[in-house]
C-alpha positions as CSV (number, residue, x, y, z in Angstrom):
1,M,120.8,50.3,127.1
2,N,117.1,50.2,129.4
3,A,115.6,51.8,125.7
4,S,113.8,49.7,123.4
5,L,114.3,50.2,119.6
6,I,112.1,50.9,117.3
7,I,112.8,50.7,113.5
8,G,110.3,52.6,111.4
9,A,107.9,55.6,112.5
10,G,105.0,54.5,111.1
11,P,101.7,53.9,112.6
12,A,102.8,50.5,114.1
13,G,106.5,51.4,115.2
14,L,105.0,54.7,117.2
15,T,102.4,52.5,118.6
16,T,104.9,50.4,120.0
17,A,107.1,53.4,121.3
18,Y,103.2,55.0,123.2
19,E,102.1,51.6,124.5
20,L,105.9,51.3,125.9
21,S,105.4,55.4,127.4
22,K,102.0,54.7,129.0
23,L,103.3,51.2,130.7
24,G,106.6,53.2,132.2
25,K,109.3,51.9,129.9
26,S,111.4,54.0,127.4
27,S,112.3,53.8,123.8
28,V,114.3,55.4,120.8
29,I,112.7,55.4,117.2
30,L,114.8,55.7,113.8
31,E,113.1,56.8,110.7
32,A,114.1,56.4,107.6
33,D,112.4,59.3,105.7
34,N,111.8,63.0,106.7
35,Q,108.8,62.7,108.6
36,V,106.9,60.2,110.5
37,G,103.5,58.3,109.5
38,G,104.6,55.7,106.9
39,I,102.6,55.5,104.2
40,S,100.0,57.4,106.5
41,R,101.9,60.1,106.7
42,T,100.5,63.6,105.5
43,V,102.4,65.7,102.4
44,N,102.0,68.9,102.1
45,Y,102.8,70.7,99.3
46,Q,102.2,74.9,98.8
47,G,99.6,74.7,101.8
48,Y,97.9,72.0,100.2
49,R,98.0,69.1,102.1
50,F,97.1,65.3,101.1
51,D,97.2,61.3,102.0
52,I,99.3,58.4,100.1
53,G,95.5,57.0,99.3
54,G,92.9,57.8,101.4
55,H,93.1,56.3,105.4
56,R,89.6,56.4,106.9
57,F,89.9,55.6,110.5
58,F,87.5,52.5,111.5
59,S,87.9,49.9,114.1
60,K,86.6,47.2,115.9
61,V,89.1,47.2,118.0
62,P,88.1,49.2,121.3
63,Y,91.5,50.0,122.5
64,I,92.9,51.2,119.3
65,N,90.1,53.6,119.3
66,Q,90.2,54.8,122.6
67,L,94.3,55.6,121.8
68,W,93.5,57.3,118.1
69,H,91.4,59.9,120.6
70,E,93.9,60.1,123.2
71,I,96.4,61.2,121.1
72,L,94.6,63.7,119.1
73,G,91.9,64.7,120.8
74,E,89.1,67.6,119.6
75,D,91.0,68.0,116.4
76,F,89.8,63.7,115.3
77,L,86.6,64.5,113.3
78,V,83.5,62.5,112.0
79,R,83.4,62.3,108.3
80,P,80.8,61.6,106.5
81,R,81.4,59.0,103.2
82,L,80.6,59.6,99.5
83,S,82.2,57.2,97.4
84,R,81.6,56.7,93.6
85,I,82.5,54.3,90.8
86,H,83.4,56.2,87.6
87,Y,82.6,53.5,84.4
88,R,82.1,54.9,80.4
89,G,81.2,58.4,81.4
90,Y,78.5,57.4,84.3
91,F,79.0,58.0,87.9
92,Y,77.5,55.0,89.8
93,D,76.8,55.4,93.2
94,Y,78.8,53.0,96.2
95,P,77.1,50.8,97.3
96,L,74.7,49.9,94.7
97,K,71.7,51.9,94.4
98,A,69.4,50.4,92.2
99,L,67.6,53.6,90.1
100,N,71.2,54.8,89.9
101,A,72.6,52.2,88.3
102,L,69.7,51.6,86.1
103,A,69.9,55.3,84.6
104,G,73.3,54.4,84.1
105,L,72.6,51.5,82.7
106,G,70.0,52.0,80.3
107,P,67.3,49.6,79.7
108,V,69.4,47.2,77.4
109,E,72.2,47.0,79.0
110,A,69.9,47.1,82.8
111,L,67.7,43.8,80.6
112,L,71.1,42.0,80.4
113,V,72.0,42.5,83.3
114,C,69.7,41.0,84.7
115,L,69.6,38.3,82.4
116,S,73.3,37.7,83.3
117,Y,72.1,37.8,87.0
118,S,69.5,35.0,86.4
119,K,71.3,32.7,85.0
120,S,74.9,33.0,87.0
121,K,71.7,32.0,90.0
122,F,70.2,29.2,88.1
123,F,73.7,28.0,86.5
124,P,76.5,29.4,88.7
125,H,80.2,28.2,88.2
126,R,80.0,24.4,90.3
127,E,83.7,25.9,91.2
128,E,84.9,29.3,92.9
129,N,88.7,28.3,92.5
130,N,89.4,32.2,91.1
131,F,87.9,35.8,91.7
132,E,85.7,36.3,88.6
133,Q,84.0,32.8,89.5
134,W,83.4,33.9,92.7
135,V,82.5,37.3,91.5
136,T,80.5,36.0,88.9
137,N,78.2,33.8,91.1
138,R,76.8,36.8,93.4
139,F,76.6,39.6,90.6
140,G,76.4,38.0,87.2
141,H,79.0,38.2,84.0
142,R,78.2,41.5,83.3
143,L,77.8,43.2,86.5
144,Y,81.6,41.5,86.7
145,N,82.9,43.3,84.2
146,I,81.4,46.7,84.6
147,F,82.4,47.0,88.6
148,F,85.4,44.8,89.3
149,K,86.9,43.4,86.7
150,N,89.2,46.2,85.0
151,Y,89.3,48.3,88.7
152,T,91.3,44.9,90.3
153,E,93.8,44.1,87.5
154,K,94.2,48.2,88.0
155,V,95.1,47.9,91.1
156,W,96.9,44.3,91.6
157,G,98.4,43.7,88.3
158,I,97.2,40.1,88.4
159,P,94.6,38.6,85.6
160,C,91.5,38.3,87.9
161,N,90.9,34.8,86.4
162,E,94.3,34.2,88.0
163,I,93.3,35.4,91.4
164,S,92.1,33.6,93.8
165,A,88.7,33.1,94.8
166,D,89.5,33.5,98.6
167,W,90.7,37.2,98.7
168,A,86.7,37.6,97.1
169,A,85.3,35.6,100.1
170,Q,87.2,37.8,102.6
171,R,87.0,41.1,101.0
172,I,83.5,41.7,99.6
173,K,81.8,38.9,102.4
174,N,78.3,39.5,102.2
175,L,78.2,42.0,99.7
176,S,76.1,40.6,96.8
177,L,73.8,42.0,93.6
178,S,70.9,40.8,95.9
179,T,72.4,42.0,99.3
180,A,72.7,45.9,98.0
181,L,69.2,45.7,95.9
182,K,68.1,45.2,99.9
183,N,70.4,47.8,100.9
184,A,69.2,50.5,98.1
185,L,65.4,49.6,98.9
186,F,65.4,49.1,102.6
187,G,68.4,50.7,104.0
188,E,70.0,47.9,105.7
189,G,73.8,48.2,106.1
190,K,74.0,44.5,107.3
191,S,73.6,40.6,106.5
192,N,72.3,38.2,108.8
193,G,73.3,40.6,111.9
194,N,76.9,41.4,110.2
195,L,78.1,44.7,109.5
196,I,78.8,44.6,106.0
197,T,82.4,47.0,105.4
198,T,81.7,48.1,102.2
199,L,78.4,50.1,103.2
200,I,80.0,52.1,106.1
201,D,79.0,55.6,105.7
202,E,80.7,57.4,108.2
203,F,84.5,57.4,109.3
204,F,86.5,59.4,111.9
205,Y,89.1,62.2,110.2
206,P,92.2,63.6,111.6
207,R,91.5,67.5,111.1
208,L,94.2,67.7,109.0
209,G,95.1,64.2,107.6
210,P,96.6,61.0,109.3
211,G,99.5,62.6,109.4
212,M,98.7,64.9,112.0
213,M,97.8,61.7,114.1
214,W,101.1,60.8,114.0
215,E,103.3,64.1,114.3
216,H,100.9,64.4,117.8
217,C,102.3,60.8,118.7
218,E,105.7,61.6,117.9
219,N,105.6,65.1,119.9
220,S,104.4,63.1,122.9
221,L,106.3,60.5,122.6
222,M,109.2,63.3,122.4
223,E,107.8,65.3,125.4
224,N,108.3,62.1,127.9
225,G,112.1,61.5,126.6
226,N,111.6,59.2,123.8
227,P,113.3,60.8,120.9
228,T,112.5,59.7,117.0
229,I,115.4,60.7,115.2
230,R,114.7,61.0,111.4
231,H,116.4,60.6,108.5
232,T,118.6,57.8,109.8
233,R,118.2,54.5,108.0
234,V,119.0,51.0,109.4
235,E,121.5,48.9,107.3
236,Q,122.6,46.2,109.3
237,V,121.0,44.0,112.3
238,C,124.2,42.7,114.0
239,H,122.9,39.3,116.1
240,K,125.3,37.0,118.3
241,N,123.6,33.6,119.8
242,G,120.4,34.0,119.4
243,R,120.0,37.8,120.6
244,V,120.3,41.6,118.4
245,E,123.6,43.4,119.9
246,Y,122.8,46.4,118.5
247,V,121.9,48.5,114.5
248,V,124.1,50.2,112.4
249,A,122.1,53.2,110.9
250,R,123.2,55.6,108.8
251,N,122.7,59.2,109.5
252,G,121.8,61.8,106.5
253,S,124.4,60.6,104.4
254,T,127.4,58.9,105.5
255,E,128.1,59.3,109.1
256,M,127.2,56.1,110.8
257,T,126.3,55.0,114.2
258,E,125.9,52.2,116.5
259,Y,122.6,51.7,118.7
260,R,122.4,49.0,121.1
261,S,119.3,47.9,123.0
262,D,117.7,45.0,124.4
263,H,114.6,45.2,122.3
264,F,114.3,45.2,119.1
265,V,111.5,45.9,117.3
266,S,111.5,46.3,113.1
267,T,108.7,47.4,111.2
268,M,111.7,47.2,107.8
269,P,110.0,44.9,104.7
270,L,110.2,41.9,105.7
271,R,112.9,41.7,102.8
272,E,115.4,44.3,103.8
273,L,115.5,43.4,107.2
274,I,117.0,39.8,106.3
275,H,119.2,41.3,103.7
276,S,120.6,43.6,106.7
277,L,121.0,41.1,109.2
278,S,124.7,40.5,109.6
279,P,126.1,37.6,109.8
280,A,123.8,36.6,107.0
281,P,121.2,34.0,107.7
282,P,121.5,30.4,105.6
283,D,121.0,30.4,101.6
284,E,117.4,28.9,102.0
285,V,116.3,32.4,104.0
286,L,117.5,34.5,101.9
287,A,116.6,33.1,98.6
288,A,113.1,33.1,100.8
289,A,113.2,36.4,101.3
290,N,114.4,37.6,97.8
291,K,111.2,35.6,97.0
292,L,108.5,38.5,98.7
293,R,107.5,40.6,96.2
294,Y,105.5,44.6,96.5
295,R,102.9,46.2,94.3
296,D,104.4,50.2,94.4
297,Y,102.3,53.4,94.1
298,L,102.5,56.9,93.2
299,T,100.3,59.6,93.3
300,V,99.5,63.3,90.9
301,V,98.5,65.5,92.7
302,L,96.7,68.4,91.1
303,I,95.5,72.3,92.5
304,V,92.6,72.9,90.6
305,N,91.2,76.3,90.5
306,R,87.7,75.8,91.2
307,E,85.7,75.1,95.1
308,K,84.1,72.0,93.8
309,V,84.9,69.7,91.8
310,F,83.3,66.5,92.7
311,P,81.1,66.3,96.3
312,D,83.3,62.2,96.5
313,N,85.7,61.7,99.0
314,W,87.3,59.5,96.3
315,I,86.2,57.8,93.2
316,Y,86.8,54.0,91.4
317,I,88.1,54.4,88.3
318,H,86.8,51.1,86.6
319,T,86.7,52.7,82.9
320,P,89.6,50.7,81.1
321,E,90.8,53.4,78.8
322,V,92.6,55.8,81.3
323,K,95.6,54.3,83.8
324,M,94.3,55.8,86.8
325,G,92.7,53.3,89.5
326,R,91.0,55.9,92.0
327,I,90.8,59.5,92.3
328,Q,91.2,61.7,95.6
329,N,89.0,65.1,96.5
330,Y,91.3,65.9,100.1
331,K,88.8,68.7,100.4
332,N,86.4,66.4,101.2
333,W,87.8,64.8,103.5
334,S,88.7,68.0,105.8
335,P,88.6,71.6,104.7
336,E,90.8,72.3,106.0
337,M,93.1,70.2,103.9
338,V,93.4,73.2,101.3
339,P,94.8,76.1,102.3
340,D,92.1,78.2,99.7
341,S,88.7,77.5,100.2
342,S,88.2,78.6,96.1
343,T,90.4,76.0,95.4
344,S,90.9,72.2,95.2
345,S,93.3,69.2,95.1
346,L,93.2,65.9,93.8
347,G,94.9,62.9,94.3
348,L,95.3,60.6,91.3
349,E,96.4,57.1,92.3
350,Y,98.4,54.6,89.9
351,F,98.9,51.3,90.9
352,L,102.6,49.7,89.6
353,W,105.4,48.1,89.3
354,D,108.3,49.4,89.5
355,T,109.5,48.2,86.3
356,D,106.4,49.7,84.4
357,E,107.3,52.7,82.0
358,E,105.1,54.9,83.8
359,W,107.1,54.3,87.2
360,T,110.4,56.3,85.7
361,W,108.7,59.3,84.0
362,S,109.6,62.8,85.2
363,D,107.1,64.1,87.7
364,E,105.8,67.3,85.1
365,R,105.2,64.1,82.4
366,L,103.3,62.1,84.8
367,I,101.2,65.6,85.8
368,E,100.4,66.0,82.0
369,F,99.3,62.7,81.9
370,G,97.3,62.8,85.0
371,V,95.5,66.2,83.4
372,R,95.3,64.8,80.5
373,E,93.4,61.5,81.9
374,C,90.7,63.3,84.1
375,V,90.2,65.6,81.3
376,Q,89.2,62.9,79.9
377,L,86.6,61.3,82.7
378,G,85.3,64.9,82.5
379,L,86.1,65.9,85.7
380,I,88.0,69.2,84.9
381,E,89.5,71.8,82.3
382,A,92.9,71.3,81.6
383,S,93.3,75.4,82.2
384,E,91.7,74.9,85.6
385,V,95.4,73.5,86.6
386,L,97.4,75.9,88.7
387,D,100.4,73.3,90.3
388,G,100.9,70.2,90.5
389,T,103.4,67.7,92.6
390,V,103.8,63.3,92.4
391,V,104.6,61.6,95.4
392,R,106.0,57.6,94.7
393,M,105.3,55.1,97.4
394,K,107.7,51.7,97.0
395,K,106.8,49.0,98.6
396,A,102.8,50.4,99.6
397,Y,101.4,46.6,98.9
398,P,102.7,43.7,99.7
399,I,101.7,40.5,97.0
400,Y,100.5,37.1,98.4
401,D,102.1,34.9,95.3
402,R,102.0,31.4,94.9
403,N,104.2,30.6,97.4
404,Y,103.9,33.5,99.8
405,H,102.6,30.9,103.0
406,E,105.8,28.5,102.0
407,T,108.3,31.5,101.9
408,L,107.0,33.6,104.6
409,S,107.4,30.6,107.0
410,T,111.1,29.8,106.5
411,I,111.2,33.6,107.2
412,R,108.8,33.6,110.2
413,Q,110.9,30.9,111.7
414,Y,114.3,32.2,111.8
415,I,113.5,35.6,113.0
416,E,111.6,33.8,116.3
417,T,115.0,32.4,116.8
418,F,115.9,35.8,118.2
419,S,114.4,36.5,121.5
420,N,115.0,40.4,121.7
421,L,113.7,40.6,118.3
422,Q,109.8,41.1,117.0
423,T,108.7,42.1,113.8
424,I,105.5,44.2,113.6
425,G,103.4,46.4,111.4
426,R,102.3,45.6,107.2
427,N,105.6,45.5,105.4
428,G,107.2,44.2,109.3
429,L,104.9,40.9,108.8
430,H,104.4,41.1,104.9
431,R,100.9,41.3,105.4
432,Y,98.2,43.9,103.8
433,N,97.1,45.4,107.6
434,N,94.7,48.1,108.1
435,Q,96.3,51.0,109.7
436,D,94.6,49.8,113.4
437,H,95.7,46.3,112.6
438,S,99.2,47.5,112.6
439,M,98.8,49.6,115.3
440,L,97.5,46.5,117.3
441,T,100.8,44.6,116.6
442,G,102.8,47.3,117.7
443,V,101.0,47.4,121.0
444,Y,101.2,43.5,121.6
445,A,105.2,43.9,120.5
446,A,105.3,46.8,123.7
447,R,103.7,44.2,126.3
448,N,105.7,41.7,125.1
449,I,108.7,43.6,126.2
450,T,107.3,43.5,129.5
451,G,106.7,40.3,129.9
452,E,103.9,39.1,128.5
453,T,103.6,36.6,125.2
454,N,101.4,37.6,122.7
455,D,101.2,36.8,119.1
456,V,101.6,39.6,116.7
457,W,101.5,37.3,113.4
458,S,97.8,36.4,114.7
459,V,97.1,39.5,114.4
460,N,94.7,40.9,111.1
461,T,91.4,42.2,110.2
462,E,88.4,40.4,112.0
463,M,85.7,38.6,110.4
464,E,83.4,41.6,110.4
465,Y,85.4,44.0,108.5
466,H,86.9,41.4,105.6
467,E,85.2,38.1,106.0
468,E,84.9,34.6,105.3
469,A,85.7,33.0,108.6
470,H,87.6,30.1,106.8
471,T,89.3,30.6,103.7
472,N,91.6,27.7,102.2
473,G,95.3,27.9,103.4
474,H,95.1,31.0,105.5
475,Q,95.0,31.8,109.3
476,T,91.3,32.9,110.5
477,G,91.4,36.8,110.2
478,D,94.1,36.9,107.6
479,R,93.2,40.0,105.4
480,L,94.2,38.4,101.9
481,I,95.7,40.1,99.0
482,P,94.6,38.3,95.8
483,T,96.9,35.2,95.0
484,R,97.4,33.2,92.1
485,V,95.5,30.5,91.3
486,K,97.7,26.7,92.5
487,P,96.3,24.4,90.5
488,E,94.4,21.2,92.5
489,T,96.6,18.6,93.0
490,E,93.1,16.3,94.4
491,P,89.7,17.5,94.6
492,K,89.1,18.9,97.9
493,S,85.5,18.7,97.9
494,S,83.8,16.5,100.9
495,M,80.3,15.0,100.6
496,D,78.8,17.8,103.3
497,D,80.1,20.4,100.7
498,I,79.0,18.8,97.6
499,M,75.4,18.4,99.8
500,E,75.7,22.1,100.2
501,K,76.1,23.1,96.8
502,V,73.3,20.6,95.7
503,F,70.9,22.0,98.1
504,A,72.1,25.6,98.2
505,R,69.3,27.7,98.9
506,L,68.1,30.8,95.8
507,D,67.6,34.1,97.4
508,P,63.8,34.7,96.6
509,L,64.1,38.3,96.7
510,A,66.9,38.8,95.0
511,L,65.3,36.3,92.2
512,G,61.9,38.2,92.2
513,I,63.1,41.2,91.5
514,S,65.8,39.8,88.8
515,V,62.9,37.9,86.7
516,G,60.8,41.1,87.1
517,S,63.2,43.3,86.3
518,V,63.5,41.1,83.1
519,F,59.8,40.7,82.6
520,G,58.9,44.8,82.7
521,I,61.9,45.9,81.2
522,F,61.3,43.2,78.1
523,I,57.6,44.8,77.9
524,F,58.7,48.0,78.1
525,L,61.4,47.5,75.2
526,A,58.2,45.8,73.0
527,T,56.1,48.5,73.6
528,S,58.5,51.1,73.0
529,I,60.3,49.7,69.8
530,L,56.2,49.2,68.0
531,L,55.5,52.7,69.1
532,L,58.5,53.8,67.0
533,K,57.9,51.7,64.5
534,G,54.3,53.0,63.9
535,G,52.1,51.6,61.3
536,E,48.0,52.1,60.9
537,V,47.3,49.2,64.2
538,V,50.3,49.5,66.1
539,G,51.0,46.2,68.1
540,P,47.6,44.2,67.4
541,R,49.2,41.0,69.0
542,L,50.8,43.1,71.8
543,L,47.3,44.6,73.0
544,L,46.2,41.0,73.9
545,L,48.5,41.7,77.3
546,A,45.7,44.5,77.9
547,Q,44.1,41.3,79.1
548,Y,46.0,40.3,82.0
549,F,47.8,43.6,82.8
550,Y,45.3,46.1,84.1
551,G,45.6,49.7,82.1
552,F,48.1,48.6,79.4
553,E,47.6,49.8,75.9
554,V,50.2,50.3,73.2
555,S,51.6,53.9,74.1
556,L,54.0,55.5,76.2
557,T,51.9,55.7,79.1
558,G,51.0,51.9,78.8
559,A,54.5,50.9,78.1
560,L,55.2,52.4,81.9
561,I,52.1,50.4,83.0
562,G,53.2,47.3,81.2
563,L,56.3,47.9,82.8
564,L,54.8,48.0,86.4
565,D,52.5,45.2,85.9
566,A,55.1,42.6,84.2
567,G,57.8,43.6,86.6
568,F,55.2,42.5,89.4
569,L,54.4,39.6,87.6
570,G,57.8,38.7,87.2
571,F,58.6,39.2,90.7
572,L,55.6,37.2,92.4
573,L,57.3,34.5,89.7
574,G,60.7,34.2,90.8
575,S,60.2,34.9,94.5
576,S,57.2,32.2,94.2
577,F,60.0,29.5,92.4
578,A,62.5,30.3,94.5
579,F,60.2,29.5,97.7
580,L,59.4,26.4,96.4
581,R,62.5,25.1,94.9
582,N,64.1,25.7,98.2
583,W,60.6,24.2,99.8
584,G,61.0,21.3,98.0
585,L,65.0,20.4,98.6
586,S,64.7,20.5,102.1
587,A,61.8,18.5,102.4
588,Y,63.9,15.8,99.9
589,A,67.2,16.9,101.6
590,L,65.1,16.0,104.9
591,I,64.1,12.5,103.3
592,V,67.9,11.4,102.7
593,H,68.9,12.8,105.8
594,R,66.0,10.2,107.4
595,R,67.2,7.7,105.0
596,A,71.2,8.2,105.8
597,Q,69.9,7.7,109.5
598,T,68.3,4.7,109.0
599,E,71.1,3.0,106.7
600,R,73.8,3.7,109.9
601,R,71.2,2.3,112.1
602,R,70.6,-0.8,110.6
603,H,74.4,-0.8,109.7
604,L,75.1,-0.6,113.5
605,L,73.1,-3.1,114.3
606,D,75.2,-5.4,112.1
607,K,78.2,-4.8,113.6
608,I,76.8,-5.7,117.4
């Protein structure tokens, strides 16, 4: 009766048990599946190991880093990160690198991108209510279409103009086109002193995949008398007078067993937990639970008879002609993920609703579909595929809809009426946690059992991960899921907000690069077109530029010289304009501020 009972052997549940063991307390874990790790498990198929999505081990929580090394020791490897974006036949480095992006886009598209970016700087969306507006203001509309729109809509199944801007502000904070260009040119990975998460280029990873971490954790717990009972699905959570007394679980297919304890910790999806309670909760709580939604996920794993398919850990598939959202190369996460070094295993990731047609397809049909898309992308030949398998994961990503906060508040208030029940982890809190933060909720839950009072609901990614320190309608620290935009019933902008937008600074480097790119590419294209047209005298009027651009002539060499000269001139003009505008607005703002202070003092004297 003294052993705490934990429902679910994912990172949160196992960490709870591990922390309890360190504190001298015993526990029992009930796991519905046949292996531990939850969505962080590693599946083994014919000796090929693969993740349910890639799991980088990176945390700014020192204690979580300590636990990882403590559990896994020397099997915890440091791995280089390489990821790219595939868009219509070309691979773009991610994070963005200027020359690589220019080569992929081509001179015409690059010119249009620069023009689009310039437009976003001079004529930004005045309001940033949705994801599309937020990204467009920072990258321009053309780059938004290429690098953000298709992938985001694949993953979340919601149109970008219906996704809240709060999500973008937290997930892509500090990273804009200008920041990416600075990083490409000067090799920096920080913005205003803060680490940009998307630019992290190294991470820890278990030698045999993330499941290795949790299998080691399970074994360590077992050796200390804290068992994990697999194939045991909790179907009833029985309570009385504000306390959970026992749970009823199905062992295997038919046998039902009662498990009693003084303390219960649940990582079950909140919707399932609420429906398992006996007696049943009030109708409004049941109704709230029924409103919780999840995005489902499946991965098609292909065994390919090729030693090196591509060098990346993973590739984002932005190409709209295929349904695949991302592809993993597990061999590049750790060489020991494959039993035969002359072969590779690829994980093709599809983000779906369980009502989608593809969710019900047979494994054979999905494998055939995945092979066809890989061939279409030019990654492999169909004849190279030796074998394949499919893994489905329901409720992989909790969805925040427009009623999310109200719905979750109703459920949370009810759960908190139980003095000995805590819910933790991604699904236990219906929050899109990183693995390390799911673990931290487990640490807090364990310490609460020993008498501390930690708020597990307050745990989530810190501001240096997925930024904005303050987002509308969300707790600080929330890692946000795309939410549909709510119509505003009344304007919320304060005078300070208005003044901030009016006197917003232009980035001199970004505007200089943008204007310089436009000028340079324009001269290059104009010269090239005239050369293609030919004639007795090629470009006599354009040749007048030689008076201003040193070394310019209407030739291929001259076109390159014009590109550099015009680019440099455009950079000077753009950066100078931004500097002078910022200086002028700052001076004007100072005058306005002093006038306001004088006016306030005058009114103060009138009241005396």
